[in-house]
C-alpha positions as CSV (number, residue, x, y, z in Angstrom):
1,X,8.3,7.7,-7.2
2,X,6.3,5.2,-9.1
3,X,2.6,4.2,-8.8
4,X,3.4,1.2,-6.5
5,X,5.2,3.5,-4.1
6,X,2.5,6.1,-4.2
7,X,-0.3,3.7,-3.5
8,X,1.6,1.9,-0.8
9,X,2.3,5.2,1.0
10,X,-1.3,6.5,0.4
11,X,-2.6,3.4,2.2
12,X,-0.1,3.6,5.0
13,X,1.6,0.3,4.2
14,X,5.2,-0.6,4.7
15,X,7.0,-2.4,1.9
16,X,6.9,-5.5,4.1
17,X,3.1,-5.3,4.5
18,X,2.5,-4.7,0.8
19,X,4.9,-7.6,-0.1
20,X,3.0,-9.9,2.3
21,X,-0.4,-8.9,0.8
22,X,1.0,-9.6,-2.7
23,X,2.8,-12.8,-1.7
24,X,6.3,-11.5,-2.7
25,X,9.5,-10.6,-0.8
26,X,10.0,-7.1,0.6
27,X,13.0,-6.5,-1.5
28,X,10.9,-7.3,-4.6
29,X,8.6,-4.4,-3.8
30,X,11.6,-2.2,-3.2
31,X,13.0,-3.1,-6.6
32,X,9.6,-2.3,-8.2
33,X,9.5,1.0,-6.5
34,X,13.0,2.2,-7.5
35,X,12.5,0.9,-11.1
36,X,15.1,-1.8,-11.1
37,X,12.5,-4.3,-12.1
38,X,9.1,-3.8,-13.7
39,X,6.3,-5.4,-11.7
40,X,4.7,-8.3,-13.6
41,X,1.1,-7.8,-14.8
42,X,-0.1,-10.3,-12.1
43,X,1.3,-8.1,-9.4
44,X,-0.5,-5.1,-10.9
45,X,-3.8,-7.1,-11.1
46,X,-3.4,-8.3,-7.5
47,X,-2.9,-4.8,-6.3
48,X,-6.0,-3.6,-8.1
49,X,-7.8,-6.4,-6.5
50,X,-6.6,-5.3,-3.1
51,X,-7.6,-1.6,-3.6
52,X,-11.1,-1.9,-2.2
53,X,-9.8,-3.6,1.0
54,X,-7.0,-1.0,1.3
55,X,-9.5,1.8,1.0
56,X,-11.6,0.4,3.8
57,X,-8.4,0.0,5.9
58,X,-7.4,3.6,5.2
59,X,-10.9,5.0,6.0
60,X,-10.9,3.1,9.3
61,X,-7.4,4.4,10.2
62,X,-8.5,8.0,9.4
63,X,-11.6,7.6,11.6
64,X,-9.5,6.2,14.5
65,X,-7.0,9.1,14.1
66,X,-9.8,11.8,14.1
67,X,-11.4,10.2,17.2
68,X,-8.1,9.9,19.1
69,X,-7.4,13.6,18.7
70,X,-11.0,14.5,19.5
71,X,-11.3,16.2,16.2
72,X,-8.9,18.9,17.4
73,X,-6.3,20.0,15.0
């Protein structure tokens, strides 16, 4: 699994969601992830720019998950 796939999964995004954020087609993200095509530098830079926003989204999701379970594991 490459870095794009790892980040996407870490942040709980689908290929479609990441593609929309980056302004590309879903199948483009899929090709990047399986290594058929190397992502252009601009896509890597765009993803880096999205990381702070994605971190906030992940933190919010984790908070919601912990409150919905009442902190019980």
